[in-house]
C-alpha positions as CSV (number, residue, x, y, z in Angstrom):
1,M,2.8,-25.2,-33.3
2,T,3.4,-21.9,-31.6
3,V,1.4,-20.7,-28.7
4,A,2.0,-17.3,-27.3
5,V,1.6,-17.5,-23.5
6,A,-0.7,-14.5,-23.4
7,E,-3.0,-16.1,-26.0
8,G,-4.4,-18.8,-23.8
9,P,-3.9,-21.3,-21.1
10,P,-1.9,-24.5,-21.5
11,A,-5.2,-26.3,-22.2
12,Y,-4.7,-25.3,-25.8
13,L,-1.3,-27.1,-25.9
14,P,-1.1,-30.7,-27.3
15,S,-1.7,-33.4,-24.7
16,G,0.4,-36.0,-26.6
17,P,4.1,-36.7,-26.2
18,G,6.9,-34.6,-27.7
19,A,9.2,-31.7,-27.1
20,Y,8.6,-28.0,-26.3
21,A,10.6,-24.8,-26.1
22,L,10.0,-22.1,-23.5
23,Y,11.2,-18.7,-24.4
24,F,12.4,-16.0,-21.9
25,D,13.4,-12.4,-22.6
26,L,15.6,-11.2,-19.7
27,K,15.9,-7.4,-19.4
28,E,18.4,-7.6,-16.5
29,M,20.7,-10.0,-14.9
30,V,19.1,-12.9,-13.1
31,T,20.9,-15.1,-10.5
32,L,19.6,-18.7,-10.3
33,P,20.2,-20.3,-6.8
34,I,21.3,-23.7,-8.1
35,A,24.3,-24.7,-6.0
36,R,25.3,-27.7,-8.3
37,L,25.7,-25.2,-11.2
38,N,27.5,-22.6,-9.0
39,N,24.5,-20.3,-8.8
40,P,24.7,-19.1,-12.4
41,V,23.9,-15.5,-13.5
42,L,22.1,-15.0,-16.8
43,G,22.7,-11.7,-18.5
44,P,20.1,-9.8,-20.5
45,G,19.0,-11.6,-23.7
46,T,16.6,-14.2,-25.1
47,Y,16.9,-17.7,-23.7
48,V,15.2,-20.9,-24.8
49,Y,14.7,-24.0,-22.6
50,A,14.1,-27.2,-24.6
51,G,12.3,-29.9,-22.7
52,S,10.4,-33.1,-23.5
53,A,7.3,-34.7,-22.2
54,F,6.6,-38.3,-22.7
55,G,4.6,-39.0,-19.5
56,P,0.9,-38.7,-18.6
57,G,-0.6,-35.5,-20.0
58,G,2.2,-35.0,-22.4
59,I,3.3,-31.6,-23.5
60,R,0.3,-29.8,-22.0
61,A,0.8,-31.2,-18.5
62,R,4.6,-30.5,-18.5
63,V,4.3,-27.0,-19.7
64,A,1.4,-26.2,-17.4
65,R,3.6,-27.4,-14.5
66,H,6.5,-25.2,-15.6
67,L,4.3,-22.1,-15.9
68,R,2.4,-22.7,-12.6
69,S,3.3,-20.3,-9.8
70,G,3.8,-21.6,-6.3
71,K,5.3,-24.9,-7.4
72,T,8.0,-26.8,-5.6
73,L,11.3,-26.1,-7.2
74,H,12.4,-29.5,-8.6
75,W,14.1,-29.0,-12.0
76,H,16.7,-26.4,-13.0
77,I,14.1,-24.7,-15.2
78,D,11.9,-24.1,-12.2
79,H,14.5,-21.6,-10.8
80,L,14.2,-19.6,-14.1
81,T,10.4,-19.7,-14.4
82,V,9.9,-18.3,-10.9
83,R,12.2,-15.4,-11.7
84,A,11.3,-14.6,-15.3
85,G,8.1,-14.8,-17.3
86,C,7.9,-17.1,-20.2
87,I,7.1,-15.1,-23.3
88,D,6.4,-17.9,-25.7
89,V,5.9,-21.6,-25.9
90,K,6.5,-23.7,-29.1
91,T,5.6,-27.3,-29.2
92,Y,6.9,-30.2,-31.3
93,P,4.6,-33.2,-31.0
94,G,6.7,-36.3,-31.4
95,G,9.9,-34.2,-31.2
96,R,13.0,-34.6,-29.0
97,E,14.6,-31.9,-26.8
98,C,18.1,-32.7,-27.9
99,A,17.2,-32.1,-31.5
100,L,15.8,-28.7,-30.6
101,V,19.0,-27.8,-28.8
102,A,21.1,-29.0,-31.8
103,G,19.0,-26.8,-34.1
104,F,19.4,-23.7,-32.0
105,V,23.1,-24.2,-31.5
106,A,23.6,-24.8,-35.3
107,A,21.9,-21.5,-35.9
108,G,24.3,-19.7,-33.6
109,A,22.8,-20.0,-30.1
110,S,25.2,-20.4,-27.2
111,V,25.1,-22.5,-24.0
112,P,25.2,-20.1,-21.1
113,V,25.2,-22.6,-18.3
114,P,26.7,-26.1,-19.0
115,G,24.6,-28.8,-17.4
116,F,21.4,-26.7,-17.1
117,G,18.4,-29.0,-17.6
118,S,20.6,-31.8,-19.0
119,S,21.6,-33.8,-15.9
120,D,20.3,-37.0,-17.5
121,C,21.5,-36.2,-21.1
122,R,24.6,-37.6,-22.6
123,D,24.4,-35.7,-25.8
124,C,23.8,-32.0,-24.9
125,A,26.0,-29.5,-23.0
126,A,22.7,-28.0,-21.7
127,H,19.0,-27.7,-22.5
128,L,19.1,-24.0,-22.0
129,V,20.5,-21.8,-24.8
130,R,20.9,-18.1,-25.3
131,L,19.9,-16.9,-28.8
132,A,22.2,-14.8,-30.8
133,A,21.2,-11.1,-31.1
134,G,18.8,-10.8,-34.0
135,F,18.0,-14.5,-34.1
136,Q,14.8,-15.3,-35.9
137,N,13.5,-18.5,-34.4
138,G,11.1,-19.4,-37.2
139,N,11.2,-23.1,-37.8
140,I,14.9,-23.5,-37.3
141,A,14.4,-26.2,-34.7
142,R,11.6,-28.0,-36.5
143,D,14.1,-29.1,-39.2
144,K,16.1,-30.9,-36.5
145,I,13.4,-32.8,-34.6
146,S,13.3,-36.0,-36.7
Protein backbone atom coordinates (compact mmCIF):
# COMPACT_ATOMS: atom_id res chain seq x y z
CA MET A 1 0.00 0.00 0.00
CA THR A 2 1.30 3.45 -0.89
CA VAL A 3 0.02 6.53 0.86
CA ALA A 4 1.21 9.92 -0.29
CA VAL A 5 1.52 12.10 2.79
CA ALA A 6 -0.38 14.92 1.11
CA GLU A 7 -3.33 12.61 0.34
CA GLY A 8 -4.49 12.12 3.87
CA PRO A 9 -3.70 11.79 7.52
CA PRO A 10 -2.16 8.69 9.06
CA ALA A 11 -5.70 7.55 9.99
CA TYR A 12 -5.78 5.96 6.53
CA LEU A 13 -2.74 3.82 7.26
CA PRO A 14 -3.13 0.21 8.44
CA SER A 15 -3.46 -0.20 12.20
CA GLY A 16 -1.98 -3.69 12.21
CA PRO A 17 1.64 -4.74 12.62
CA GLY A 18 4.23 -4.60 9.88
CA ALA A 19 6.86 -2.47 8.22
CA TYR A 20 6.81 0.94 6.63
CA ALA A 21 9.08 3.12 4.52
CA LEU A 22 9.31 6.89 4.92
CA TYR A 23 10.63 8.77 1.89
CA PHE A 24 12.51 12.09 2.05
CA ASP A 25 13.74 14.21 -0.85
CA LEU A 26 16.53 16.50 0.35
CA LYS A 27 17.26 19.50 -1.86
CA GLU A 28 20.21 20.68 0.24
CA MET A 29 22.59 19.32 2.86
CA VAL A 30 21.08 18.51 6.26
CA THR A 31 23.12 18.03 9.42
CA LEU A 32 21.63 15.69 12.01
CA PRO A 33 22.70 16.42 15.59
CA ILE A 34 23.22 12.81 16.64
CA ALA A 35 26.47 12.72 18.61
CA ARG A 36 26.66 8.91 18.68
CA LEU A 37 26.71 8.93 14.88
CA ASN A 38 29.20 11.85 14.70
CA ASN A 39 26.54 14.39 13.65
CA PRO A 40 26.09 13.05 10.12
CA VAL A 41 25.49 15.30 7.13
CA LEU A 42 23.09 14.08 4.43
CA GLY A 43 23.63 15.48 0.97
CA PRO A 44 20.90 16.19 -1.55
CA GLY A 45 19.05 13.11 -2.73
CA THR A 46 16.21 10.73 -1.97
CA TYR A 47 16.39 8.82 1.29
CA VAL A 48 14.21 6.05 2.68
CA TYR A 49 13.90 5.09 6.32
CA ALA A 50 12.60 1.55 6.92
CA GLY A 51 10.90 0.91 10.23
CA SER A 52 8.62 -1.62 11.83
CA ALA A 53 5.68 -1.37 14.15
CA PHE A 54 4.53 -4.36 16.14
CA GLY A 55 3.21 -2.56 19.21
CA PRO A 56 -0.16 -1.03 20.03
CA GLY A 57 -1.68 0.84 17.08
CA GLY A 58 0.69 -0.83 14.62
CA ILE A 59 1.90 0.99 11.53
CA ARG A 60 -0.63 3.83 11.84
CA ALA A 61 0.46 4.81 15.35
CA ARG A 62 4.17 4.59 14.60
CA VAL A 63 4.00 6.61 11.38
CA ALA A 64 1.74 9.19 13.01
CA ARG A 65 4.34 9.62 15.75
CA HIS A 66 7.13 10.03 13.20
CA LEU A 67 5.18 12.65 11.26
CA ARG A 68 4.01 14.61 14.31
CA SER A 69 5.58 18.01 14.91
CA GLY A 70 6.65 19.04 18.39
CA LYS A 71 7.60 15.52 19.44
CA THR A 72 10.39 14.60 21.83
CA LEU A 73 13.40 13.52 19.80
CA HIS A 74 13.89 9.90 20.79
CA TRP A 75 14.88 7.87 17.72
CA HIS A 76 17.46 8.67 15.04
CA ILE A 77 14.68 9.19 12.50
CA ASP A 78 13.18 11.95 14.67
CA HIS A 79 16.20 14.12 13.88
CA LEU A 80 15.47 13.78 10.16
CA THR A 81 11.69 14.20 10.33
CA VAL A 82 11.99 17.55 12.14
CA ARG A 83 14.42 18.83 9.48
CA ALA A 84 12.92 17.41 6.29
CA GLY A 85 9.37 16.73 5.20
CA CYS A 86 8.35 13.17 4.49
CA ILE A 87 7.19 13.01 0.86
CA ASP A 88 5.72 9.52 0.84
CA VAL A 89 4.86 6.60 3.11
CA LYS A 90 4.66 3.01 1.92
CA THR A 91 3.31 0.32 4.20
CA TYR A 92 3.96 -3.42 4.27
CA PRO A 93 1.49 -5.14 6.63
CA GLY A 94 3.19 -8.14 8.18
CA GLY A 95 6.54 -7.05 6.67
CA ARG A 96 9.91 -6.57 8.30
CA GLU A 97 12.14 -3.49 8.08
CA CYS A 98 15.31 -5.51 7.47
CA ALA A 99 13.73 -7.10 4.41
CA LEU A 100 12.89 -3.64 3.06
CA VAL A 101 16.46 -2.45 3.57
CA ALA A 102 17.79 -5.58 1.86
CA GLY A 103 15.53 -4.92 -1.13
CA PHE A 104 16.65 -1.32 -1.49
CA VAL A 105 20.33 -2.19 -1.16
CA ALA A 106 19.99 -5.03 -3.68
CA ALA A 107 18.50 -2.49 -6.10
CA GLY A 108 21.49 -0.16 -5.72
CA ALA A 109 20.68 1.99 -2.69
CA SER A 110 23.57 2.97 -0.43
CA VAL A 111 23.92 3.32 3.33
CA PRO A 112 24.76 6.97 4.05
CA VAL A 113 25.08 6.70 7.85
CA PRO A 114 26.09 3.33 9.30
CA GLY A 115 24.06 2.58 12.42
CA PHE A 116 21.24 5.01 11.63
CA GLY A 117 18.02 3.52 12.97
CA SER A 118 19.56 0.11 13.48
CA SER A 119 20.99 0.27 16.99
CA ASP A 120 19.09 -2.88 17.94
CA CYS A 121 19.59 -4.71 14.62
CA ARG A 122 22.26 -7.32 14.04
CA ASP A 123 21.57 -7.77 10.33
CA CYS A 124 21.53 -4.29 8.79
CA ALA A 125 24.24 -1.66 8.45
CA ALA A 126 21.46 0.94 8.85
CA HIS A 127 17.74 1.40 8.34
CA LEU A 128 18.25 4.60 6.35
CA VAL A 129 19.29 4.27 2.71
CA ARG A 130 19.96 6.73 -0.06
CA LEU A 131 18.37 5.74 -3.35
CA ALA A 132 20.49 5.68 -6.48
CA ALA A 133 19.79 8.46 -8.98
CA GLY A 134 16.85 7.50 -11.17
CA PHE A 135 15.77 4.72 -8.80
CA GLN A 136 12.19 3.61 -9.40
CA ASN A 137 10.91 2.34 -6.06
CA GLY A 138 7.89 0.48 -7.43
CA ASN A 139 7.51 -2.78 -5.55
CA ILE A 140 11.22 -3.58 -5.28
CA ALA A 141 11.00 -3.89 -1.51
CA ARG A 142 7.73 -5.86 -1.54
CA ASP A 143 9.51 -8.82 -3.11
CA LYS A 144 11.83 -8.97 -0.11
CA ILE A 145 9.40 -8.76 2.82
CA SER A 146 8.57 -12.44 3.21
